[in-house]
N, C-alpha and C positions, 0 to 999 in steps of 0.2 A: 708510486703508491696508488695514484688514481686509477691507472689501468689495471692494476692488480685487483683493487676493489671492484671494478666494473666487471672483470673477468669472473670473480667469485660470484657476484650477483647473478650474472648470466647463467653460470653453472648451477646455482641453487634453483633458479626458476626452470631451467631445463630439466633438472632432476625431479622436481616436484610435478612439473607438467607431464613428464613421462609416466610418473606413478599414477596420476589421475587417468591418463589414457589406459594404463593397464587395469586399473580398477574398473573402469567402464566396460572393458572387454571381459573381465572375469565375473562381473555381476551375474548372479543366477536368479532363478525363479523364487529363491528365498526372499528376494526383495519384494515380490508381489504378495507373498504370504504375509510379510510384515505389514504392508499397506492394508491388507484385508483385516489383520488383527487390530491395527490402530483405528481403522474406520469403525470397528465393532465396539470400541471403548466407550462406555457411558460416562466416565469421569474424565480424568486428565491424563496426559502422557507425561510421566515423571522421567526426567533426564538427569543422569548423575555420572560423575567421574571425579577423579582425584588429580590435583596438580594441573598441568596443562590440559589434560583431558577434561578437567572440571570447567575450565574457561570455555572450552569448545562446547561442552554440554550446556552451559548457560546460554551460549549463543543459539544453539539449535532450539532450545526451549523457547527463547524469545522469538525466533523466526516462526516457529510453529504457532505460537500464541497470536502473532500478528497476522497470520494467514488462515485463520479459521479453525485451527486445531488446538483446543485448550491444553496448555502445557505449562509445566513448572520445573525449575531446576531445584534439586534438593542436594545440599552438600553432604557427602558421606560421613564426614566427622560429626556434623550436627545431627545427622540421622541416628547415629549411635547414642545420642544423648537426648533423645525425645522426639526428633523430627520424623522418625518412622511413622508416627501417628498421621503425617501428612499423606502417607501412601495408603490408599484404601483398596478394597476389593473391586471397586468400579474403575480403577486405574490400570494403566499398563506402564511398565518400567523399561527404559533404555539405559543400559549401563555401558560405559565407555572405558576400555582399558587396552592399551596396545598389547600388553603381555597377557592379560586375562587372568593375572594372579595378584592384582592389587589387593592387599589385605584389608584396606579400609572399606572395600565394598562388600566384605563378607556379611555384615549385618543386614544390608539391603537385600542381598541374594537370599539369605535365610528367611527374611520377612516375606519375600514374594513366594518362596516355596511353601511356607507355612500357611499362607492365606490364599494360595492358588491365584496369584496375580501374574498375568502374562509378563514374561521377562524376555527382552531382546538384547542380546550381546553384540557389541561392536568391538572386535578385537582382531588381531593379526594371527593369534594362536588358536586354531580350531580344536586343539586338544586340551586347552586350559580348563581350569576349574570352572571359571565363569561361563565358557562356551558350552561345556558339557551339562551344566545345570540349567541353561537357558532353554526356553521354548522355541526360540528363533535365533539364528546366527546370521549376522551380517559380517562377513570376513573381509578384513582389509588386505590388500595386496602385499605380498612379501617384497617391498621395495626399500632401498637404502635410504636412511636419513640423509638430509641435505647438508648437515653440519659437517665440519672438517674432521671431527673425531667419530662421527657416525653413531652418536649417542643422544644428543639433544633432540627432543621431540619437534621435528620440523616437517618432513614428508608425512609422517604418520598423522599429525594433527591436521595438516592440510587436507589429506584424504578424508579424515573423519568429518571435517567441516563441510567438505563438498558433498559427502554422503548424507549429511544432515540436510543440506539444501535440496538434494535429490528427493529425500523423504518428504520434505515440506511442500515442494512443488508438485509431487505426485498426489499428495493429500489434497492440496488446493484444487487440482484438476478433478479429482474424484468427487469432491464436495460441490463442484460448480462455483467455487469461490470467484467473485467478480470484482470489478473495479469499485462498485458502490460499497461492497463489503469491506474492501481494503480501506476505503475512506472512513468507515465507521471506526476502525481500530487505529487510524492515523490522523486524528483531527487537528493535531498541532503541527507548527513548523511549516517549512517550505513545502514538504511533501503533502501535508494536509491542504494547504492553499492550492496546490496544483490540481487537486482532485475535487475542489468545490465546484458545484454546479451553479448556473445562473440563478435557479430557483432559491438557492440558499441566501442570496444577497439582494435579490431584486426588490425594487420599491413597488408597492401595489396599493389597491383600494384608494383611500382618500389622499395618499401621497402622490398619486399620478396626476400629471397635468393633462387634463382632458377638456375638450370643447366639442360642440356639435358643428356641422358644416355651416349652419346658418348663424352661428355666433358672430357678432360684430367684432371687428379687429380691436376695438377699444377694450372690450371685456376679455378678448384673447390675450392681449398684452398683460392685463392684470393677472390672469391665470399663470402665464409663463413666469412673471416676476414673483408671484407668490410661491410657486413650487421650486423655483431656483435651479432648474436643470438646463435652461437655455433652449428648450424645445417643448412643444406641446403636441398631443395627439388629437387628431380630428376623427371622431368616431360617429357611426351611425348605428344605433341599436347595439352598441358594444363592439361592433366590428370596426377595425382600423381602416380608415379610408385614406388617410394621408397624414403628414406631419408638417409643422411649421418650425423652422430653425431660426437662429439669428441671421443666418445667410439669407433666408427667405424674406425676412423683414427688410434687409438692406436692398435687396433686388426689387422690392415693391414699395419703396418709400412714397412715391408719387401717389397721392389719394389713398394712402393706406387705411386711414381711419373710416373711409367711406365704403370699404369693402368687407366681405365676410371671410371667415376662417376657410370655408370651402374653396373660395376663389383664390386664396393666397397659398394654400397648402400644396406641397409636393406629393403627388399621388404615388401609390405603390412603393413605399419606402422599404429599405432593407430591414428585415425583422429576423428574430431568432426564436428558438424554442427554449423554454425554461429548463429543459433537461440537458442541454449542452454544457460542457465544461466552461467555467468562468474564464479559463486561459484561452479557450477558443474564441469566446466573445471579445476578449481583449485583442486577440489577433485580428479579428474583423474590424474593430474600431481603428486600430493602428493602420491597417491596410487601406481603409476607406477615408482615413483622416477625419473621423468623427468622434464625438465625445460621449455619445449615448445611443443605445439601441432599445427599441421597443420589443417587448416579448408578447408573442400571440400563440394561441393553441392551434390545433389542426384545422379548425374551422375559421381561423382568422380573427377570433375574438381577442381583444386586448387583455393580457394578463398582468403585464408589469413593464418595468423599465430598469435597465442596468446602465449605470454611468461609469466612465473610466475611473473616476475617483473610488468607486466601490471596489474595483479590482486592486487599486493601489492600497486601500485600507485592508484588504484581505491578504496582502503580501504576495499577489500573483506576479506583478510586474517586477 
C-alpha cells in the first residue's frame, strides 16, 4: 500500500510538473499585454473564480496585494447579490474558469462589459464565452488532470496558481518592488522579523552609554552600570573612538580607577550601519561572540547601539 501511494504521488507530481513546463513554453506575448494592462490600473485588480478556481483566485489576490499590486478577491456568488459594487471603472478583473463557461461568473462578465472594465480571462478553452468576451486571454495548457479519474481540478489549478505567481512577480519587477516595500506589507510574524533593520530596534540618544576619552574610570563604570548594556562608547565630538566592555575591565583591573576611559578603551571596534538587517547584525554578534554592536554613520559618528536581546525580543533568533 505504501509503495502504491508513493507511486501515485510521484506520478501526480510528474504530471503537474510537465504541465507547468508546457505552460511556460506556450506562454505568448499576451502575457506582456496583460502586465501592461494591470500596470495601468488606477484602482485594484479584482480576482474571481468559483469552487477550486475561487480558492486559487483568493491566493493570487493575496499575493498581488502583498507585493505591491492592490488586489482583492470577490466571490462570484456574493457579486451577484450586491458585491458587484466593489468592482469599479478604475479596476481590472481577472476571471478564472477552466472551462470558461462557469455560469456563476456571468454577472461579473456583464458588469465589466457594461462599465468598460478591463477583463482578463484565465481558461483552457479559448473559444469559451468568457474568453471571447475578455479583453485579454491567458490560456492554460491543454494538459490532463492529475487525478485518477481525470476530472478533479488538480493540474489545472496548479497551472493557474503558478500563472498567478508569474503575474505577481512580473508586476513586482515592473514596479521596482524591493525588500523594504515587502517589509511594509509583512510587519508581523517571523517573516517580518527577518526583514527588520537595525534602525528599527537600536537604542539611541540618552539611552546610549557614552563617555569622552578623558572621563575617569570611576564615572565610566557608573555610566556602564546605569545604561545596562555591559559596554560603553568612548567618543570625541560624536565620533566613536573606542569601546569599553566587561572584558576590558577585567583585563585592566590593576589601577583601573586611576585611569581614563581613553586609556582603557579598545580602539577601532567592530561597528555596523543602521540600515543592515537585524538578522545580519545577530550573525555578526554570534560570529564574534559579542552581545552588542555600536551603530555609526558613514562619517563614523555614533548613531545607536543594538544588543543581542533586541534581536531576541524581535523574534529574529
